All heavy atoms as TSV, in Angstrom:
chain	resi	resn	atom	element	x	y	z
A	1	MET	N	N	-19.216	35.047	-0.914
A	1	MET	CA	C	-18.332	33.940	-1.196
A	1	MET	C	C	-17.223	34.426	-2.139
A	1	MET	O	O	-17.477	35.139	-3.099
A	1	MET	CB	C	-19.113	32.809	-1.856
A	1	MET	CG	C	-18.254	31.610	-2.129
A	1	MET	SD	S	-19.201	30.174	-2.566
A	1	MET	CE	C	-19.207	30.287	-4.328
A	2	HIS	N	N	-16.001	34.018	-1.826
A	2	HIS	CA	C	-14.838	34.439	-2.609
A	2	HIS	C	C	-14.231	33.217	-3.296
A	2	HIS	O	O	-14.003	32.194	-2.664
A	2	HIS	CB	C	-13.805	35.086	-1.696
A	2	HIS	CG	C	-12.522	35.400	-2.384
A	2	HIS	ND1	N	-12.423	36.385	-3.341
A	2	HIS	CD2	C	-11.300	34.858	-2.276
A	2	HIS	CE1	C	-11.175	36.425	-3.782
A	2	HIS	NE2	N	-10.471	35.514	-3.141
A	3	VAL	N	N	-13.978	33.335	-4.575
A	3	VAL	CA	C	-13.351	32.259	-5.343
A	3	VAL	C	C	-11.918	32.667	-5.643
A	3	VAL	O	O	-11.667	33.739	-6.198
A	3	VAL	CB	C	-14.118	31.993	-6.656
A	3	VAL	CG1	C	-13.400	30.942	-7.480
A	3	VAL	CG2	C	-15.542	31.566	-6.371
A	4	ASP	N	N	-10.989	31.815	-5.268
A	4	ASP	CA	C	-9.575	32.056	-5.573
A	4	ASP	C	C	-9.307	31.526	-6.982
A	4	ASP	O	O	-9.033	30.350	-7.190
A	4	ASP	CB	C	-8.694	31.350	-4.540
A	4	ASP	CG	C	-7.230	31.693	-4.710
A	4	ASP	OD1	O	-6.895	32.471	-5.628
A	4	ASP	OD2	O	-6.428	31.177	-3.911
A	5	TRP	N	N	-9.436	32.423	-7.961
A	5	TRP	CA	C	-9.328	32.015	-9.354
A	5	TRP	C	C	-7.936	31.507	-9.701
A	5	TRP	O	O	-7.776	30.640	-10.566
A	5	TRP	CB	C	-9.724	33.169	-10.258
A	5	TRP	CG	C	-11.189	33.481	-10.140
A	5	TRP	CD1	C	-11.744	34.520	-9.468
A	5	TRP	CD2	C	-12.272	32.718	-10.668
A	5	TRP	NE1	N	-13.114	34.459	-9.552
A	5	TRP	CE2	C	-13.467	33.357	-10.291
A	5	TRP	CE3	C	-12.348	31.558	-11.421
A	5	TRP	CZ2	C	-14.720	32.883	-10.644
A	5	TRP	CZ3	C	-13.607	31.077	-11.774
A	5	TRP	CH2	C	-14.760	31.730	-11.391
A	6	SER	N	N	-6.934	32.019	-9.044
A	6	SER	CA	C	-5.571	31.567	-9.292
A	6	SER	C	C	-5.408	30.100	-8.888
A	6	SER	O	O	-4.840	29.300	-9.630
A	6	SER	CB	C	-4.589	32.443	-8.518
A	6	SER	OG	O	-3.292	31.931	-8.594
A	7	ALA	N	N	-5.911	29.761	-7.719
A	7	ALA	CA	C	-5.821	28.371	-7.256
A	7	ALA	C	C	-6.660	27.450	-8.139
A	7	ALA	O	O	-6.246	26.333	-8.451
A	7	ALA	CB	C	-6.273	28.266	-5.804
A	8	LEU	N	N	-7.837	27.928	-8.550
A	8	LEU	CA	C	-8.684	27.130	-9.429
A	8	LEU	C	C	-7.998	26.868	-10.766
A	8	LEU	O	O	-8.046	25.766	-11.305
A	8	LEU	CB	C	-10.025	27.835	-9.644
A	8	LEU	CG	C	-11.044	27.096	-10.495
A	8	LEU	CD1	C	-11.438	25.783	-9.829
A	8	LEU	CD2	C	-12.257	27.967	-10.735
A	9	GLY	N	N	-7.325	27.889	-11.292
A	9	GLY	CA	C	-6.582	27.719	-12.541
A	9	GLY	C	C	-5.436	26.734	-12.405
A	9	GLY	O	O	-5.186	25.933	-13.304
A	10	LYS	N	N	-4.737	26.785	-11.263
A	10	LYS	CA	C	-3.645	25.847	-11.032
A	10	LYS	C	C	-4.150	24.411	-10.955
A	10	LYS	O	O	-3.553	23.496	-11.522
A	10	LYS	CB	C	-2.899	26.205	-9.749
A	10	LYS	CG	C	-2.073	27.454	-9.848
A	10	LYS	CD	C	-1.423	27.795	-8.516
A	10	LYS	CE	C	-0.713	29.133	-8.565
A	10	LYS	NZ	N	-0.154	29.505	-7.257
A	11	VAL	N	N	-5.255	24.219	-10.256
A	11	VAL	CA	C	-5.837	22.881	-10.138
A	11	VAL	C	C	-6.278	22.376	-11.508
A	11	VAL	O	O	-6.045	21.213	-11.860
A	11	VAL	CB	C	-7.018	22.882	-9.141
A	11	VAL	CG1	C	-7.813	21.592	-9.213
A	11	VAL	CG2	C	-6.513	23.106	-7.727
A	12	ALA	N	N	-6.895	23.234	-12.302
A	12	ALA	CA	C	-7.328	22.838	-13.640
A	12	ALA	C	C	-6.133	22.490	-14.523
A	12	ALA	O	O	-6.165	21.492	-15.267
A	12	ALA	CB	C	-8.148	23.954	-14.271
A	13	ALA	N	N	-5.063	23.260	-14.438
A	13	ALA	CA	C	-3.875	22.996	-15.257
A	13	ALA	C	C	-3.199	21.685	-14.859
A	13	ALA	O	O	-2.810	20.888	-15.726
A	13	ALA	CB	C	-2.893	24.156	-15.138
A	14	VAL	N	N	-3.079	21.455	-13.565
A	14	VAL	CA	C	-2.453	20.215	-13.103
A	14	VAL	C	C	-3.322	19.018	-13.479
A	14	VAL	O	O	-2.814	17.979	-13.919
A	14	VAL	CB	C	-2.189	20.266	-11.583
A	14	VAL	CG1	C	-1.800	18.902	-11.041
A	14	VAL	CG2	C	-1.107	21.288	-11.287
A	15	SER	N	N	-4.627	19.156	-13.336
A	15	SER	CA	C	-5.537	18.062	-13.704
A	15	SER	C	C	-5.426	17.733	-15.186
A	15	SER	O	O	-5.373	16.559	-15.566
A	15	SER	CB	C	-6.976	18.428	-13.364
A	15	SER	OG	O	-7.135	18.616	-11.998
A	16	LEU	N	N	-5.395	18.757	-16.005
A	16	LEU	CA	C	-5.257	18.532	-17.444
A	16	LEU	C	C	-3.919	17.874	-17.777
A	16	LEU	O	O	-3.856	16.932	-18.571
A	16	LEU	CB	C	-5.403	19.854	-18.201
A	16	LEU	CG	C	-5.279	19.759	-19.721
A	16	LEU	CD1	C	-6.425	18.948	-20.295
A	16	LEU	CD2	C	-5.241	21.153	-20.322
A	17	GLY	N	N	-2.853	18.348	-17.151
A	17	GLY	CA	C	-1.530	17.779	-17.399
A	17	GLY	C	C	-1.425	16.322	-16.985
A	17	GLY	O	O	-0.888	15.486	-17.723
A	18	VAL	N	N	-1.954	15.998	-15.823
A	18	VAL	CA	C	-1.902	14.607	-15.350
A	18	VAL	C	C	-2.773	13.718	-16.228
A	18	VAL	O	O	-2.395	12.585	-16.544
A	18	VAL	CB	C	-2.319	14.520	-13.867
A	18	VAL	CG1	C	-2.522	13.091	-13.426
A	18	VAL	CG2	C	-1.271	15.201	-12.996
A	19	THR	N	N	-3.911	14.220	-16.645
A	19	THR	CA	C	-4.785	13.437	-17.524
A	19	THR	C	C	-4.095	13.122	-18.841
A	19	THR	O	O	-4.115	11.974	-19.307
A	19	THR	CB	C	-6.094	14.203	-17.792
A	19	THR	OG1	O	-6.742	14.444	-16.547
A	19	THR	CG2	C	-7.009	13.426	-18.693
A	20	VAL	N	N	-3.470	14.107	-19.436
A	20	VAL	CA	C	-2.754	13.884	-20.698
A	20	VAL	C	C	-1.591	12.912	-20.479
A	20	VAL	O	O	-1.357	12.011	-21.297
A	20	VAL	CB	C	-2.268	15.227	-21.293
A	20	VAL	CG1	C	-1.312	15.010	-22.449
A	20	VAL	CG2	C	-3.461	16.058	-21.729
A	21	ALA	N	N	-0.881	13.052	-19.380
A	21	ALA	CA	C	0.252	12.154	-19.098
A	21	ALA	C	C	-0.208	10.709	-18.923
A	21	ALA	O	O	0.429	9.782	-19.453
A	21	ALA	CB	C	0.998	12.633	-17.851
A	22	VAL	N	N	-1.310	10.498	-18.224
A	22	VAL	CA	C	-1.810	9.128	-18.021
A	22	VAL	C	C	-2.263	8.539	-19.351
A	22	VAL	O	O	-2.000	7.365	-19.630
A	22	VAL	CB	C	-2.947	9.113	-16.973
A	22	VAL	CG1	C	-3.662	7.780	-16.957
A	22	VAL	CG2	C	-2.393	9.413	-15.595
A	23	VAL	N	N	-2.903	9.324	-20.183
A	23	VAL	CA	C	-3.327	8.822	-21.496
A	23	VAL	C	C	-2.128	8.456	-22.354
A	23	VAL	O	O	-2.116	7.420	-23.029
A	23	VAL	CB	C	-4.229	9.859	-22.204
A	23	VAL	CG1	C	-4.457	9.490	-23.655
A	23	VAL	CG2	C	-5.554	9.984	-21.471
A	24	VAL	N	N	-1.085	9.265	-22.319
A	24	VAL	CA	C	0.124	8.975	-23.098
A	24	VAL	C	C	0.803	7.703	-22.581
A	24	VAL	O	O	1.205	6.835	-23.374
A	24	VAL	CB	C	1.090	10.177	-23.070
A	24	VAL	CG1	C	2.456	9.804	-23.613
A	24	VAL	CG2	C	0.509	11.334	-23.855
A	25	VAL	N	N	0.916	7.552	-21.277
A	25	VAL	CA	C	1.536	6.348	-20.707
A	25	VAL	C	C	0.707	5.118	-21.045
A	25	VAL	O	O	1.245	4.066	-21.397
A	25	VAL	CB	C	1.732	6.511	-19.179
A	25	VAL	CG1	C	2.147	5.203	-18.534
A	25	VAL	CG2	C	2.769	7.581	-18.898
A	26	PHE	N	N	-0.617	5.222	-20.967
A	26	PHE	CA	C	-1.480	4.095	-21.326
A	26	PHE	C	C	-1.305	3.731	-22.799
A	26	PHE	O	O	-1.270	2.553	-23.159
A	26	PHE	CB	C	-2.942	4.439	-21.035
A	26	PHE	CG	C	-3.862	3.264	-21.178
A	26	PHE	CD1	C	-4.033	2.376	-20.128
A	26	PHE	CD2	C	-4.561	3.045	-22.345
A	26	PHE	CE1	C	-4.878	1.286	-20.251
A	26	PHE	CE2	C	-5.403	1.962	-22.485
A	26	PHE	CZ	C	-5.568	1.084	-21.430
A	27	THR	N	N	-1.164	4.753	-23.643
A	27	THR	CA	C	-0.946	4.518	-25.072
A	27	THR	C	C	0.369	3.780	-25.309
A	27	THR	O	O	0.434	2.863	-26.148
A	27	THR	CB	C	-0.946	5.851	-25.838
A	27	THR	OG1	O	-2.188	6.512	-25.593
A	27	THR	CG2	C	-0.766	5.651	-27.317
A	28	PHE	N	N	1.421	4.124	-24.566
A	28	PHE	CA	C	2.678	3.394	-24.689
A	28	PHE	C	C	2.514	1.951	-24.229
A	28	PHE	O	O	3.163	1.041	-24.757
A	28	PHE	CB	C	3.792	4.082	-23.899
A	28	PHE	CG	C	4.369	5.283	-24.589
A	28	PHE	CD1	C	4.569	6.462	-23.898
A	28	PHE	CD2	C	4.711	5.245	-25.925
A	28	PHE	CE1	C	5.095	7.575	-24.525
A	28	PHE	CE2	C	5.235	6.343	-26.571
A	28	PHE	CZ	C	5.426	7.521	-25.865
A	29	GLY	N	N	1.660	1.708	-23.243
A	29	GLY	CA	C	1.380	0.345	-22.815
A	29	GLY	C	C	0.702	-0.457	-23.907
A	29	GLY	O	O	1.057	-1.613	-24.169
A	30	VAL	N	N	-0.277	0.136	-24.564
A	30	VAL	CA	C	-0.952	-0.537	-25.676
A	30	VAL	C	C	0.025	-0.767	-26.826
A	30	VAL	O	O	0.007	-1.821	-27.484
A	30	VAL	CB	C	-2.171	0.289	-26.139
A	30	VAL	CG1	C	-2.773	-0.285	-27.405
A	30	VAL	CG2	C	-3.216	0.340	-25.031
A	31	LEU	N	N	0.913	0.181	-27.066
A	31	LEU	CA	C	1.939	0.017	-28.099
A	31	LEU	C	C	2.850	-1.163	-27.781
A	31	LEU	O	O	3.190	-1.954	-28.665
A	31	LEU	CB	C	2.759	1.298	-28.232
A	31	LEU	CG	C	3.907	1.277	-29.245
A	31	LEU	CD1	C	3.356	1.135	-30.651
A	31	LEU	CD2	C	4.742	2.526	-29.101
A	32	GLY	N	N	3.233	-1.298	-26.513
A	32	GLY	CA	C	4.066	-2.436	-26.123
A	32	GLY	C	C	3.359	-3.753	-26.337
A	32	GLY	O	O	3.963	-4.730	-26.800
A	33	LEU	N	N	2.081	-3.821	-26.006
A	33	LEU	CA	C	1.313	-5.052	-26.237
A	33	LEU	C	C	1.197	-5.363	-27.722
A	33	LEU	O	O	1.299	-6.522	-28.127
A	33	LEU	CB	C	-0.080	-4.929	-25.634
A	33	LEU	CG	C	-0.218	-5.204	-24.158
A	33	LEU	CD1	C	-1.678	-5.071	-23.733
A	33	LEU	CD2	C	0.307	-6.576	-23.794
A	34	SER	N	N	0.987	-4.343	-28.532
A	34	SER	CA	C	0.867	-4.589	-29.966
A	34	SER	C	C	2.195	-5.053	-30.562
A	34	SER	O	O	2.210	-5.886	-31.465
A	34	SER	CB	C	0.356	-3.350	-30.690
A	34	SER	OG	O	1.320	-2.327	-30.680
A	35	ARG	N	N	3.306	-4.531	-30.050
A	35	ARG	CA	C	4.609	-5.008	-30.527
A	35	ARG	C	C	4.839	-6.458	-30.127
A	35	ARG	O	O	5.407	-7.240	-30.891
A	35	ARG	CB	C	5.722	-4.141	-29.963
A	35	ARG	CG	C	5.825	-2.803	-30.604
A	35	ARG	CD	C	6.970	-1.999	-30.030
A	35	ARG	NE	N	7.072	-0.706	-30.677
A	35	ARG	CZ	C	7.820	0.275	-30.231
A	35	ARG	NH1	N	8.525	0.121	-29.122
A	35	ARG	NH2	N	7.861	1.412	-30.866
A	36	ALA	N	N	4.392	-6.823	-28.922
A	36	ALA	CA	C	4.568	-8.205	-28.470
A	36	ALA	C	C	3.710	-9.155	-29.293
A	36	ALA	O	O	4.152	-10.256	-29.642
A	36	ALA	CB	C	4.216	-8.313	-26.988
A	37	GLU	N	N	2.493	-8.767	-29.621
A	37	GLU	CA	C	1.611	-9.625	-30.400
A	37	GLU	C	C	1.994	-9.661	-31.870
A	37	GLU	O	O	1.730	-10.651	-32.547
A	37	GLU	CB	C	0.166	-9.169	-30.245
A	37	GLU	CG	C	-0.386	-9.445	-28.864
A	37	GLU	CD	C	-1.835	-9.004	-28.724
A	37	GLU	OE1	O	-2.416	-8.551	-29.728
A	37	GLU	OE2	O	-2.357	-9.105	-27.604
A	38	ALA	N	N	2.608	-8.616	-32.377
A	38	ALA	CA	C	3.005	-8.581	-33.780
A	38	ALA	C	C	4.183	-9.505	-34.057
A	38	ALA	O	O	4.453	-9.831	-35.209
A	38	ALA	CB	C	3.360	-7.155	-34.193
A	39	ASP	N	N	4.850	-9.939	-32.998
A	39	ASP	CA	C	6.017	-10.794	-33.162
A	39	ASP	C	C	5.647	-12.197	-33.627
A	39	ASP	O	O	6.473	-12.918	-34.139
A	39	ASP	CB	C	6.800	-10.855	-31.852
A	39	ASP	CG	C	8.138	-11.534	-32.012
A	39	ASP	OD1	O	8.702	-11.462	-33.123
A	39	ASP	OD2	O	8.606	-12.152	-31.055
A	40	GLY	N	N	4.421	-12.600	-33.454
A	40	GLY	CA	C	4.009	-13.930	-33.898
A	40	GLY	C	C	4.101	-14.941	-32.782
A	40	GLY	O	O	3.187	-15.105	-31.995
A	41	ALA	N	N	5.211	-15.655	-32.706
A	41	ALA	CA	C	5.368	-16.710	-31.701
A	41	ALA	C	C	5.428	-16.130	-30.296
A	41	ALA	O	O	4.995	-16.760	-29.340
A	41	ALA	CB	C	6.632	-17.516	-31.986
A	42	GLY	N	N	5.986	-14.943	-30.153
A	42	GLY	CA	C	6.001	-14.275	-28.861
A	42	GLY	C	C	7.112	-14.714	-27.939
A	42	GLY	O	O	7.047	-14.533	-26.740
A	43	ARG	N	N	8.179	-15.311	-28.488
A	43	ARG	CA	C	9.273	-15.789	-27.645
A	43	ARG	C	C	10.580	-15.030	-27.889
A	43	ARG	O	O	11.609	-15.406	-27.367
A	43	ARG	CB	C	9.503	-17.277	-27.866
A	43	ARG	CG	C	8.293	-18.108	-27.533
A	43	ARG	CD	C	8.656	-19.560	-27.394
A	43	ARG	NE	N	7.477	-20.368	-27.233
A	43	ARG	CZ	C	6.939	-20.662	-26.073
A	43	ARG	NH1	N	7.468	-20.191	-24.980
A	43	ARG	NH2	N	5.875	-21.411	-25.992
A	44	SER	N	N	10.527	-13.979	-28.668
A	44	SER	CA	C	11.740	-13.230	-28.964
A	44	SER	C	C	11.966	-12.151	-27.914
A	44	SER	O	O	11.123	-11.882	-27.058
A	44	SER	CB	C	11.641	-12.598	-30.347
A	44	SER	OG	O	10.712	-11.559	-30.332
A	45	ALA	N	N	13.131	-11.525	-28.006
A	45	ALA	CA	C	13.458	-10.444	-27.077
A	45	ALA	C	C	12.548	-9.245	-27.292
A	45	ALA	O	O	12.173	-8.564	-26.335
A	45	ALA	CB	C	14.918	-10.034	-27.257
A	46	ALA	N	N	12.152	-9.002	-28.532
A	46	ALA	CA	C	11.263	-7.872	-28.816
A	46	ALA	C	C	9.895	-8.076	-28.171
A	46	ALA	O	O	9.308	-7.128	-27.628
A	46	ALA	CB	C	11.101	-7.682	-30.325
A	47	ALA	N	N	9.394	-9.296	-28.202
A	47	ALA	CA	C	8.104	-9.586	-27.578
A	47	ALA	C	C	8.198	-9.444	-26.061
A	47	ALA	O	O	7.290	-8.908	-25.418
A	47	ALA	CB	C	7.633	-10.982	-27.952
A	48	THR	N	N	9.301	-9.907	-25.495
A	48	THR	CA	C	9.487	-9.794	-24.044
A	48	THR	C	C	9.596	-8.332	-23.627
A	48	THR	O	O	8.994	-7.917	-22.630
A	48	THR	CB	C	10.754	-10.559	-23.614
A	48	THR	OG1	O	10.622	-11.918	-24.034
A	48	THR	CG2	C	10.930	-10.507	-22.117
A	49	LEU	N	N	10.335	-7.543	-24.387
A	49	LEU	CA	C	10.448	-6.118	-24.081
A	49	LEU	C	C	9.114	-5.394	-24.252
A	49	LEU	O	O	8.792	-4.491	-23.483
A	49	LEU	CB	C	11.516	-5.471	-24.963
A	49	LEU	CG	C	12.957	-5.810	-24.605
A	49	LEU	CD1	C	13.917	-5.197	-25.622
A	49	LEU	CD2	C	13.293	-5.341	-23.211
A	50	GLY	N	N	8.345	-5.813	-25.243
A	50	GLY	CA	C	7.028	-5.213	-25.433
A	50	GLY	C	C	6.103	-5.497	-24.262
A	50	GLY	O	O	5.380	-4.613	-23.796
A	51	ARG	N	N	6.135	-6.740	-23.779
A	51	ARG	CA	C	5.308	-7.078	-22.612
A	51	ARG	C	C	5.792	-6.348	-21.366
A	51	ARG	O	O	4.985	-5.916	-20.532
A	51	ARG	CB	C	5.327	-8.577	-22.374
A	51	ARG	CG	C	4.496	-9.338	-23.356
A	51	ARG	CD	C	4.333	-10.798	-22.958
A	51	ARG	NE	N	3.710	-11.525	-24.025
A	51	ARG	CZ	C	4.365	-12.193	-24.969
A	51	ARG	NH1	N	5.675	-12.235	-24.958
A	51	ARG	NH2	N	3.708	-12.821	-25.913
A	52	LEU	N	N	7.101	-6.211	-21.210
A	52	LEU	CA	C	7.649	-5.485	-20.065
A	52	LEU	C	C	7.253	-4.010	-20.127
A	52	LEU	O	O	6.850	-3.424	-19.124
A	52	LEU	CB	C	9.170	-5.626	-20.026
A	52	LEU	CG	C	9.875	-4.900	-18.885
A	52	LEU	CD1	C	9.439	-5.475	-17.544
A	52	LEU	CD2	C	11.380	-5.010	-19.051
A	53	GLN	N	N	7.341	-3.421	-21.302
A	53	GLN	CA	C	6.929	-2.034	-21.489
A	53	GLN	C	C	5.454	-1.876	-21.130
A	53	GLN	O	O	5.071	-0.942	-20.425
A	53	GLN	CB	C	7.160	-1.609	-22.938
A	53	GLN	CG	C	6.610	-0.233	-23.275
A	53	GLN	CD	C	6.752	0.091	-24.753
A	53	GLN	OE1	O	7.497	-0.549	-25.478
A	53	GLN	NE2	N	6.020	1.088	-25.205
A	54	ALA	N	N	4.618	-2.784	-21.608
A	54	ALA	CA	C	3.183	-2.710	-21.326
A	54	ALA	C	C	2.918	-2.844	-19.831
A	54	ALA	O	O	2.121	-2.091	-19.265
A	54	ALA	CB	C	2.441	-3.787	-22.100
A	55	ALA	N	N	3.580	-3.790	-19.189
A	55	ALA	CA	C	3.358	-4.005	-17.760
A	55	ALA	C	C	3.758	-2.779	-16.948
A	55	ALA	O	O	3.022	-2.360	-16.043
A	55	ALA	CB	C	4.143	-5.229	-17.292
A	56	LEU	N	N	4.893	-2.189	-17.266
A	56	LEU	CA	C	5.330	-1.002	-16.532
A	56	LEU	C	C	4.395	0.183	-16.756
A	56	LEU	O	O	4.077	0.924	-15.822
A	56	LEU	CB	C	6.764	-0.638	-16.930
A	56	LEU	CG	C	7.849	-1.601	-16.449
A	56	LEU	CD1	C	9.203	-1.190	-17.024
A	56	LEU	CD2	C	7.894	-1.644	-14.944
A	57	CYS	N	N	3.956	0.359	-17.988
A	57	CYS	CA	C	3.057	1.476	-18.284
A	57	CYS	C	C	1.710	1.301	-17.591
A	57	CYS	O	O	1.174	2.239	-17.004
A	57	CYS	CB	C	2.874	1.606	-19.791
A	57	CYS	SG	S	4.335	2.232	-20.642
A	58	PHE	N	N	1.163	0.091	-17.640
A	58	PHE	CA	C	-0.124	-0.148	-16.996
A	58	PHE	C	C	0.000	-0.065	-15.481
A	58	PHE	O	O	-0.922	0.401	-14.800
A	58	PHE	CB	C	-0.705	-1.490	-17.417
A	58	PHE	CG	C	-1.071	-1.547	-18.885
A	58	PHE	CD1	C	-0.965	-2.729	-19.594
A	58	PHE	CD2	C	-1.518	-0.427	-19.562
A	58	PHE	CE1	C	-1.297	-2.792	-20.929
A	58	PHE	CE2	C	-1.858	-0.473	-20.903
A	58	PHE	CZ	C	-1.744	-1.667	-21.589
A	59	LEU	N	N	1.131	-0.488	-14.946
A	59	LEU	CA	C	1.353	-0.357	-13.507
A	59	LEU	C	C	1.438	1.113	-13.102
A	59	LEU	O	O	0.890	1.508	-12.067
A	59	LEU	CB	C	2.637	-1.094	-13.105
A	59	LEU	CG	C	2.960	-1.127	-11.623
A	59	LEU	CD1	C	1.886	-1.896	-10.865
A	59	LEU	CD2	C	4.313	-1.770	-11.402
A	60	ALA	N	N	2.082	1.928	-13.923
A	60	ALA	CA	C	2.160	3.368	-13.638
A	60	ALA	C	C	0.770	3.998	-13.682
A	60	ALA	O	O	0.425	4.828	-12.825
A	60	ALA	CB	C	3.093	4.052	-14.640
A	61	CYS	N	N	-0.052	3.604	-14.656
A	61	CYS	CA	C	-1.421	4.131	-14.720
A	61	CYS	C	C	-2.223	3.715	-13.500
A	61	CYS	O	O	-2.962	4.526	-12.923
A	61	CYS	CB	C	-2.113	3.639	-15.990
A	61	CYS	SG	S	-1.486	4.391	-17.496
A	62	ALA	N	N	-2.087	2.469	-13.087
A	62	ALA	CA	C	-2.812	1.990	-11.912
A	62	ALA	C	C	-2.354	2.733	-10.651
A	62	ALA	O	O	-3.167	3.038	-9.774
A	62	ALA	CB	C	-2.611	0.487	-11.755
A	63	ALA	N	N	-1.064	3.034	-10.576
A	63	ALA	CA	C	-0.548	3.766	-9.412
A	63	ALA	C	C	-1.125	5.184	-9.354
A	63	ALA	O	O	-1.480	5.669	-8.274
A	63	ALA	CB	C	0.977	3.813	-9.454
A	64	VAL	N	N	-1.243	5.838	-10.492
A	64	VAL	CA	C	-1.810	7.187	-10.519
A	64	VAL	C	C	-3.286	7.147	-10.112
A	64	VAL	O	O	-3.750	7.983	-9.337
A	64	VAL	CB	C	-1.639	7.826	-11.919
A	64	VAL	CG1	C	-2.432	9.111	-12.035
A	64	VAL	CG2	C	-0.172	8.080	-12.199
A	65	VAL	N	N	-4.022	6.150	-10.602
A	65	VAL	CA	C	-5.428	6.022	-10.239
A	65	VAL	C	C	-5.569	5.734	-8.742
A	65	VAL	O	O	-6.409	6.321	-8.058
A	65	VAL	CB	C	-6.103	4.930	-11.087
A	65	VAL	CG1	C	-7.489	4.601	-10.551
A	65	VAL	CG2	C	-6.188	5.360	-12.538
A	66	ALA	N	N	-4.730	4.836	-8.222
A	66	ALA	CA	C	-4.789	4.518	-6.790
A	66	ALA	C	C	-4.454	5.738	-5.940
A	66	ALA	O	O	-5.084	5.964	-4.904
A	66	ALA	CB	C	-3.829	3.369	-6.478
A	67	TYR	N	N	-3.490	6.526	-6.373
A	67	TYR	CA	C	-3.151	7.738	-5.633
A	67	TYR	C	C	-4.308	8.736	-5.656
A	67	TYR	O	O	-4.601	9.381	-4.650
A	67	TYR	CB	C	-1.882	8.373	-6.203
A	67	TYR	CG	C	-1.446	9.604	-5.457
A	67	TYR	CD1	C	-1.027	9.532	-4.143
A	67	TYR	CD2	C	-1.465	10.854	-6.067
A	67	TYR	CE1	C	-0.635	10.665	-3.443
A	67	TYR	CE2	C	-1.073	11.988	-5.391
A	67	TYR	CZ	C	-0.659	11.887	-4.072
A	67	TYR	OH	O	-0.286	13.011	-3.396
A	68	GLY	N	N	-4.972	8.862	-6.788
A	68	GLY	CA	C	-6.127	9.748	-6.876
A	68	GLY	C	C	-7.254	9.303	-5.958
A	68	GLY	O	O	-7.893	10.122	-5.293
A	69	ILE	N	N	-7.491	8.002	-5.901
A	69	ILE	CA	C	-8.515	7.489	-4.986
A	69	ILE	C	C	-8.097	7.733	-3.547
A	69	ILE	O	O	-8.924	8.102	-2.708
A	69	ILE	CB	C	-8.767	5.992	-5.263
A	69	ILE	CG1	C	-9.457	5.837	-6.618
A	69	ILE	CG2	C	-9.606	5.365	-4.155
A	69	ILE	CD1	C	-9.587	4.418	-7.084
A	70	HIS	N	N	-6.816	7.574	-3.258
A	70	HIS	CA	C	-6.313	7.844	-1.907
A	70	HIS	C	C	-6.556	9.303	-1.520
A	70	HIS	O	O	-6.894	9.603	-0.367
A	70	HIS	CB	C	-4.820	7.519	-1.831
A	70	HIS	CG	C	-4.170	7.978	-0.561
A	70	HIS	ND1	N	-4.333	7.334	0.629
A	70	HIS	CD2	C	-3.379	9.049	-0.317
A	70	HIS	CE1	C	-3.660	7.975	1.568
A	70	HIS	NE2	N	-3.062	9.025	1.005
A	71	LEU	N	N	-6.382	10.220	-2.449
A	71	LEU	CA	C	-6.603	11.634	-2.157
A	71	LEU	C	C	-8.079	11.955	-1.939
A	71	LEU	O	O	-8.412	12.836	-1.135
A	71	LEU	CB	C	-6.060	12.506	-3.295
A	71	LEU	CG	C	-4.546	12.555	-3.438
A	71	LEU	CD1	C	-4.180	13.369	-4.674
A	71	LEU	CD2	C	-3.893	13.119	-2.209
A	72	ILE	N	N	-8.956	11.241	-2.623
A	72	ILE	CA	C	-10.374	11.558	-2.558
A	72	ILE	C	C	-11.059	10.944	-1.336
A	72	ILE	O	O	-11.880	11.588	-0.696
A	72	ILE	CB	C	-11.081	11.086	-3.857
A	72	ILE	CG1	C	-10.613	11.925	-5.033
A	72	ILE	CG2	C	-12.590	11.165	-3.717
A	72	ILE	CD1	C	-11.068	11.415	-6.373
A	73	VAL	N	N	-10.710	9.699	-0.991
A	73	VAL	CA	C	-11.412	8.975	0.066
A	73	VAL	C	C	-10.803	9.325	1.410
A	73	VAL	O	O	-9.629	9.047	1.662
A	73	VAL	CB	C	-11.357	7.458	-0.184
A	73	VAL	CG1	C	-12.046	6.706	0.933
A	73	VAL	CG2	C	-11.985	7.120	-1.521
A	74	PRO	N	N	-11.569	9.924	2.310
A	74	PRO	CA	C	-10.996	10.371	3.590
A	74	PRO	C	C	-10.606	9.224	4.538
A	74	PRO	O	O	-9.769	9.414	5.407
A	74	PRO	CB	C	-12.104	11.227	4.209
A	74	PRO	CG	C	-13.317	11.024	3.416
A	74	PRO	CD	C	-12.942	10.366	2.139
A	75	GLN	N	N	-11.170	8.042	4.369
A	75	GLN	CA	C	-10.825	6.922	5.249
A	75	GLN	C	C	-9.390	6.440	5.026
A	75	GLN	O	O	-8.837	5.752	5.872
A	75	GLN	CB	C	-11.778	5.733	5.039
A	75	GLN	CG	C	-13.143	5.947	5.622
A	75	GLN	CD	C	-14.084	6.677	4.669
A	75	GLN	OE1	O	-13.707	6.988	3.558
A	75	GLN	NE2	N	-15.274	6.976	5.132
A	76	PHE	N	N	-8.795	6.770	3.919
A	76	PHE	CA	C	-7.423	6.334	3.610
A	76	PHE	C	C	-6.363	7.249	4.209
A	76	PHE	O	O	-5.183	6.981	4.095
A	76	PHE	CB	C	-7.207	6.236	2.110
A	76	PHE	CG	C	-8.026	5.153	1.445
A	76	PHE	CD1	C	-8.431	5.298	0.133
A	76	PHE	CD2	C	-8.384	4.001	2.120
A	76	PHE	CE1	C	-9.171	4.317	-0.493
A	76	PHE	CE2	C	-9.121	3.024	1.515
A	76	PHE	CZ	C	-9.527	3.173	0.206
A	77	HIS	N	N	-6.762	8.319	4.834
A	77	HIS	CA	C	-5.772	9.273	5.384
A	77	HIS	C	C	-5.409	8.903	6.771
A	77	HIS	O	O	-5.955	8.627	7.675
A	77	HIS	CB	C	-6.298	10.701	5.334
A	77	HIS	CG	C	-6.461	11.178	3.922
A	77	HIS	ND1	N	-7.004	12.388	3.628
A	77	HIS	CD2	C	-6.189	10.630	2.742
A	77	HIS	CE1	C	-7.045	12.561	2.336
A	77	HIS	NE2	N	-6.552	11.503	1.762
């Protein structure tokens, strides 16, 4: 059996990079929610932008997860 160590290293590097990117994007989503809740009444432009930031970040995370599931499950191809 032959292991292509170069390909394995590339897969590991890409996996690590995507994992870190998803965690960072999720963190920005939580930051947006905290900014929206810190506003108090929640009707200002800052609260609206915070909720928009959170929604976009969480949507991006969900898209990455859905794409990963699409790659893994053969019935989706």
